[in-house]
N, C-alpha and C positions, 0 to 999 in steps of 0.2 A: 199893648197892643190888645192885649186881655181886656185890660178896660175899654180903652177908646175903640177899637174896633171890634170886639168880640160884647162891647155893652155888658159887661159882667161888673156888679160891685163887689169887689175883691176883699169889704169888708166883714163880706157876710161868710159864715161856712161852707165848706163844697157843696155838703147834703144840701144846701137852701137855695145854692146854685143852680145845681141839677136839676131841682124840683121847677125850677124858674124856667129852664129851658127842655123840658119835659117835650113839647110840641113843635120845638123848633128842629127843621133839618138842614139850616142854611151855611151849615160848619161840619165837618166831621165829630167833631167831639163834644156836640152839644149833648149836655145831660150827661158827660161825662168828664169831665175840666176834674184837676187832681191839684188844685193849688188853689189856697187863699190866704189870707194874712191870719185868720184864727189859727188854720192849722198848721202851717207855720210854726206858730206860738206852741200849738200843743206838740208837736215834733220838737220843741226847743230848740228852734233853728230861729239864731236870733242877727245872722249877718247872712245878706244874700247879694247876689249880684246881679244890679237892674236894669233891664233892654232899653236902649231905643230904636227901633228899628226899623224903616223904609227904602224898599229898594227901589233905585230908578229901572226902569225899563226901555230899552229902544224899541224902534216901533217895529213888528214881527216877532216881539220876545213873547212867548207865550206865558210865562210867567205872571203872576199878579206882582201889582209895581205901580208907579208913580210915572208920571210922562215927561216930568221935568227933574230937577237936581231941587227947583225951589221948592216943588210943590213935598217931595222928600223931605226937604229939612223943616216946614210946615209943618205934617205930620209928626218928626221927631220935637217940636216943640211943642204942640198937643201931649203927647205924652209927660214931655217935661212936667208941664203945668199939673198933670195928673199925677204925679210924683210929688210934689209941691203942696198940691190939694191935701194928702196923706200927711205929708208934714204938719200941716195947719190942724188936721184933726187931732193929732198926736197918734196916729197909728205906724208912723215912718219917721226914720233919721237920715239924714245923708251923713256917709262916710268919705270924708275926700284928702283928710291927712293923718299924720299918727296920734296927735291930740283926740281927735273925731274918733277914728276906732280904738283907743284905747278909754275914752268915755263910755261909748257904746260896749266895750268888754266889761266895765266896772258895775254899768246897769244890770247884766245877764248874769254875771258872774257871784254879785251878791246874796245873800238869802230874797228871795222875790215871791211875787206871783206873777208866773210870765204872762200871764193871758193877758196882764195889764199895761208889758212893754211895748214900746214903737221897735219894729222891725229895722236894724238899721241896711241900706243900701250904699253899695257902690255902684257909680253911675258907668253903664258900658253904651258904648256903639257895634251894633252887630251890623255889619255890612257901611260902608262909608262915601257911601253913594250920594247921602242926603247931605255933606259935605260940598254946598256951591263952590267954597273956596278955602284955601287953608285961611284966611283971615276967620270963615267960619269956624273953624278948629280952634281958633284962637279964643271966641267966645265960647266956646262949649267949656273947652277948658277952665274958663273964667268961672263958668255957673258951675263945676264941679263935676263934667266927665275926665274918668279918669282910666277907662282903658276902651282900645279900639282895635275891632278886629276888620282889617279893610274889605274883606269881601263877606259874600253871603252865597246864595246861588246862582248859578251863572256867570256868564259875563260882567262885569261892571266896571266902572269909573275909573276905579284906582288899582281896582287886581279881579284877577278872575278865580270863581270859587267854586263850590263842588260843582260836579258834573260839567267843566268847561276845564279849557287847560290855554297855556301858555305866559312868559314871561310879564312882569309888570314892566310898564314903561317909564315915561318921565315923571307923570302926575303920581304915580303909587310910590317910586321912589322918592320924590317928592315929601310926601305924606309921610313915609317912615323919616325920612329926616327930620319933617316938623315935629314928629310926635318924640323922640328922641330927646330935640332941644328942650320940648316941654315937660318932659321926664313922665309921658304916659306908657302905660302899658301896653304893650302888641300883644293881640289874641289872635294865636293860629290859628284859631280853628276855621275851618271853612275855607281855608287857602287852597286852591289848586296845587299840585305837586311842584311846578316850576315856580309858580309865586311862592312857595313852603320854603326851597332851599334858596332863594332872592334876599327872602326876608332875614332869611339866620344867618348868612352873609353879610346884607347890610345895615341891619340894626343894632346897637350895641347898647339896647337900654333893658329893661325887665321886660320880660316873655312870659306867657302862660297861654294854654288850650281851657279856656273855659268848659266847654263840652264837645270829647272828643272818647273814640273808641279803637279798637286794635284792627288793622285790616287783617291780621293773620289768623284773624276768627271770624270775621265777615268780611267778605272780599269785595271791598268798595272803596271809590278814591275820595270817598267823605270821611273815609277813616286814615290813621295814622300807618303806615309800616315800620316796622321795626329799626331800620334807618333812619325813621324820621324821629320815634320817638327816643333813641339815643341821640339825636341830634339833640332835642328839648332838654334831655335829662345833662347831658356838656353843658346846656346853658343855665343847670338849676331852675328849670321851667318846671311847676307842678301842672299835671294834666286829671281834668274833672272827669269821673265815668260820665256817659248820656245815658240813662232812662228809658229812649226809643226804642221798643223794640225792633224794629227791623235793623235799628246799630248793634243789637244786643246777640242775637241769632240768626243764622244764613237760611236762606229759603224763604226769609218774607217776602208774603205778594201783596201788595197795597189794595184795600177795601175788601180783601179776602180772606188774610188769615186772620186767625186770634193766637192771643199769646198762651193760652193755657195748652191749643192745638199743638204749635211749637215747642212747647218747655221754656216757656221764656219765663225767668222768673228773677228775684234779686240775686239767688247766688249764679245764676248764670251773669248777669251785668257783673258779678264780682269775677267773674272768668278775664275779663278784660281787667280792671283795675289789678288783681294777681299779677298780669303779665307783665304791666308794666311795673311792678314792684321786683318782678325776677329779672327784666332786663337790668334794672340801673342795681340790684341785689341788695336793695333798701326799701325803706318806705317812706322816703323823703318826698316821690315826685308824684303821690298820686290820691287823688281827692274827689270830693262828688262833685259834679257839674249838672247833674239830673235833665235840664232843660224842659221838666214837667210843665212850663210854661209857654212851651214852643210850638203852639197849635195843633198837639195833639193830648189825648185822655186816658181813662181806662182801656180805651180800644186799642192802646196803642203803645201798654204800659207793662212793667211783668205784671203776671198774672196775681202774683200776692200782695201788690201794692193797690191800695184804694185811693191814698191819697196821698202827698209829701210827708205827713206825718209818720209814714212808715217807711218812710226813711232810717228809722230809729231801729229798725229791724237790722240794719246790716251790719252793727256790732257785732251780733250773735253771729252772723253766718262767718263774720272774719276771726272772730275767735274760734268759732270749727275748725275753721282752717289753719289754725295755729297761729295769728296774729297775737304778739303780745298786747299789753296794755299802752305801752309805750308807743307801739304802731298805730295804734287804734288812736290815740293823743295825735299824732300827725296827719293820718286820712282824715278823719273827721274833722278838722280844725288846723291844726298846728300848723302843715305846710302852706293853705292858705296865708294863712297869718303871720307867718314866715316870710312871704315874698311879699307880701300889702307891705309889712313893715320896712321892708329892703325899697320898695317904691315910691309909697308915700314921704311927702317932708313932712 
């Protein structure tokens, strides 16, 4: 999305992208982006969840999106083409099974110059509206799609998401069955409460929440309640902490609030991660989700995060909170890798 709709050349450092956007005003994060491939490497982040996203919107729906599932599908295919172009350029490499996962880990664990290494990516679909049919899901699985979140914001074709409500119908339940048969990971992020509990009951495969925070700290339906977090823990899921300021601290007013004014820092983001660990009684179900490529930038990120490489600061923050080296290994990468090894064949 950042490459195709925001028209960013993500091979450039964040500082260069910001300079190129200095006079632009069409997006709220123009001149403030935090993600690029060189900055991922600077932060020693060698494996990411990479998103395809294109929302279908019904007539009268004010959310941005596409008027037909076919248009949404075509948009995701353009995004896929960009990932493939980055592979051809040696910038990225797709991780789609255990062998490709192990190869990517070997690249990054050996003595290296990380500035020359490809970023590994696990392909995920955020919101399933673009799946014209379940046959399209089979096609996507064949080109390497490995995780699907059925909903995004608002009502969707398969499930209702953030700021909406209601159970899944036949289409959504059929999607879950097909995903389970294909061995795809179910991303619980953005599911409304009713759909969340349906999915917990109906889906028997591997689940994760790629970028989600705690409702107990910020009271909004986008966040998980303690009961939802406990249900995910019971399924051995991993929940990735999101770095979106309005999800980190309460009383955020869109377009007006500033991270520093509300005390939104990486330490406050770790309040959410810590709550998950306290509910679990261990460090085995929390990870970093970031969402820093999610259509916001410095204006809506922790005040002490300039770009995605600053996620390295989290090690010191967690150490100061009493987390051990073993805990850090779980949270910073081990939990995600454990789950991926379970899900990938």
